[in-house]
N, C-alpha and C positions, 0 to 999 in steps of 0.2 A: 599836651603832656598831662598824665593823670596825677592829681594832687594826692589821692588816697593810696595809689598802688604803684607809682614809679619808685623803685628802690632808692634809698639814700644810704651813702656810706657813713658808717660810724668812724669819725676821724681818728686816724692813727691805728686802725685795725684793718683786717681784710674781710670784715663782715658788712654786708649791705642788708638793711632791713626795709621791709615794706612799711610805709608810714602808718597805715591802718594796722595797729597792733591789738592784741587781746590781753585783757587783765584777768588773770586766773583767780582773783580773790574770792569770786563767787562760787568757784568749783568746790564741791564737798560741803557747801553750806546752803546756798540758795539753789544750787544745781546738783542733781544726783548723777550717778555714773552714766546713765543713758543720755541725759540732757547734755552733759559735758562732752561726751563723745560726738554727739550730733552738732554741737556748736563748733568744736574744733574741726570736724570734717568740713563743715560749710566754710569756715574761715580759710582753710588751706585751699579748698576748691576755688574760692574767690581770688586767691593769689597771696593771701597773708602768710607771714612766716614767723613774726616775733610774738612769743607768748611770755608774759611776765607772771611771776608768782613769788611765794616766800615759803620758807620751811615751816613757819608757824601758822600759815593760813589753814583754817579749819583743822587745826592740830595735825597738820601734815597731809590731810586728805586731798588738798588741792594738788600737791605734787604727785600723790599716788594716782589720781585720776588722769593727770597729764601724762604720767609715765605709762599707764595702760594704753593710752592713745599713741604715744610715741612708738611703742612696740609694733604698731600696725603700719607704720610708715615704711615704704620700700627703701627710702633713703633718708636716714636720720639727719644728714647735713642740710636737708631742705627746711628744717625747722631751726629757729634761733630761740634758745631758752635762756631767760634771765631769772634767777631766783635770789631772794634776799636771805641773809643769815644774820644771826646776832640776837634773835628774840625767842628762839625755840627753848622751852623749859629744860630740854635735855642737853642743850648746847648754848647756854646764855653767854652773852658778851663776845668779845673778840680776842680772847687769849688764844695763843697758838693751839692749845689743846681743844678749845671749843670750836675754833675755825676748822680744824681737821675733822673733828667729829661731825660738825654740821655738814660739811661738804660730802663726806662719806655717806652720811644718812640721806642727804638729798639725792646723791647719785643712785642709791638703792631705791628710794621712792620713785624717782623719775625713770628708773630702769634704763639708764644711759651710761656711757663711759665718760662723758665729759659735759660740762656746763659752759655755755658760751659766755655769759656774763654773770659772774658772782658779785652780788651787790652787798656791800656792808650797810646794814640797816641801822644807822645811827652810831654815834661815837660810844666808846667804852672808856670812861675816864680811869678805870683801874688797870688798863693795859697800854703800855707804850705802843704807839702806832707802828714803830719799826718792827716790833715783835709780830704784829698782825701781818704786816707786809712780807716778812720773811716766811711766814707760814703759807701765805698765798703764793709766793714765789716757788716754794717747794711743790705745791700742788700744781702750779702751772708747768713746771719742768717735768712733772710726772704725767702731764697730758690730761689732768682731771678738770682743770679750769682753763679757759682761754684768755679772758680779759676781766678787768676789775671795773666795777661801777660803785656809785655812792648814792645813798638816800639818807636824808636827815642830817647832812653835814652843812655847816655854814660855808659861804663863799670863801671867807678868809682861810678857813681850815682846809678846804679843798686845795686852794692855791699853795698853802704851806706844805701839805702832804705831797702834792705833785712836784714841788720844787725839791723836796727831800728825796723823793723817789728818783728823780732825774740824776741827782748827784751820787746816789748810792746804788744805782741800777736795780731799784725795787720796781715792782709793778706800780703803775700809776693809774689814776682814774681816767678812763676813756669816755665814760658816760655818767650822767647824773639823772636820777629819777626824782621828779618834783611835781607836786600838784600844780596844774596850770589850766585855767579856764577863764571864761568871761567874768566869773565872780571872784576868782582868786588869781590876781595878776601880780601883786607886789613882790612876793618872794622870788619869783623868777625874773621879772622885768627890772626891778630895782636892785635886788641883791645879787642874784646869780649871773644874769646875762652879761653885765659889764665885765665880770671876771672870766666867765667861761668862753665868751666869744674870742678874745685875743689869744687865749690858750688853746683854742680849738678842741674844746670838750663838748661832746654832743649831749643833747637833752632828750630824755624820754618823758613826755608829759603824762602825768597820772590824772585821773578824775576829770577828763575833758568836758564831761557833762555835769560837773559839780554835784556828784552823787545823785544824779537824776533830775536835779532842779531844772536844768536847761532843756529838758524834754517837754516842759510845760505841765508836768503832772502834779506839781506842788505849788500852785499859785497862792493858796491860803493854808493856814494851819488847821483848817477844818478838814483837810485831806491828808491824814497822817501817812507816813511812809509805810509801805506794806512789809518792809524788812528793816531790822535795825541797821543794816548796812547802808540804807538810803536815808536814815534819820537825819544825817547832816544836811540834807537838802532843805529841811525846814528852817535852818539857820539863815538861809538866803531870802526867805519870804520877807517882803517889805518894799519900800519905795524904790530902792535901787534895783532890787530883783525884778520888780514889775516893769521898770523902764527897760531892762535888758530883754525881758521876755517879749515886750512890745516890739522892740527892734528886730528880734529874731523872727517873730511872727510875720512882720511885714516882708522880710527878705524871703522867708520860707514860702509865703504866698506867691511871690514872684516866680520862684523856682519850682513851685509845686512839690516841695520837699518837706519832710518832717523837721521840726526844730532842732533835733539832735544832730542831724547831718550838717546843718548850717553852723552850729556851735563847734562841731568837730573840724569843719573846714576852716573856721577862724583860727583855731589852734595850729593846724598844720600849715597855715599861711605865714606863720611867724618865723623870723630868722632864728636859727640855732636849734629848732625843733627837728629831731631826726625821726621821731615817731610819737604817736599818742595811743595809749592803751585804754581801750573801752571795756566796760563791763557788760556782759550779756548773759543772762541766766539760761537762755535756751536759743535754739536756732531761729525762732520767730523774732525775738528781740534783735538778734544779730542781723537778720535779713533786712529789717527796717533801716538799720544804720548803714548797711552796705549799699542799699538802693540798687537801681538798675543802671545808672549812669554816673559819671564822675561829678563831683560837686566842687566848682571853682567860684570863688567870690570875686566880684569886681572891686577895684580900689574904692569906689563909692560905698559899697556895702561894708568893706573893712573899716573905713573911717566911721561909718554910722555905728557900727558895733563898738569900736574903740570909744567913741563919745558916750554911748549909752552906759558903758561899763566903767568908764573912767572915774 
């Protein structure tokens, strides 16, 4: 069974996503229109279907480029689009007015009639969450959004909101987007997983390559990131980072695979992870991560990576 491309059901929905997902945060910034279209075409040709983005990425250009590509698909239902709202300057926060404006604007940029997962991008302390959920419910009943997801919410808050949603027939969180990789484990493993697993909330892992660090391109700070988007990789340079890279390199050498594919396979091997969204600025970068064959790690390799990154 393919680790990267066997679809996984997002619990509580009728949507199955391919675990190898695409992070659209580079579109419109590190990637131009031609590069973005080429990356998305290769992604779907390989069997992928989940593309994540946000209304504020590249001031909306990420959604615009994804939308131009969506129009070329013979069947829109073959793609699963997740976009975040709450941080665009034209629709800040999660008030009902901002939510409706943000969704309508995203639909226009994406050139689609509906969004599969609308993701609340962090809490809005100025708006009661019940007001936000009522707006989402109205959009859901209108067929403009299908399901609700969260990003930047604490485990306790997700649990509280889902409990309230169940009692009041509001939309609940079916998926949570969280950074998760060999260098960033605690937020998911310590805080979120213990709460999400029993509640059957699926997880979409962001930054599986730790902003590029786990590709091995940033072993020292003498090799600065080529883009500000990958500058966070430099924060991982040090003793622990080197230990993780050494473990990755040993396993990659056994499999004759790039480090990035090993790091991604580790993420997708973890319980509760329904998909992991990778950044690729062009088809060449994506092709390296896709590889020619599936990438499955043995229990021995998983334990070695757990120890190196623990």
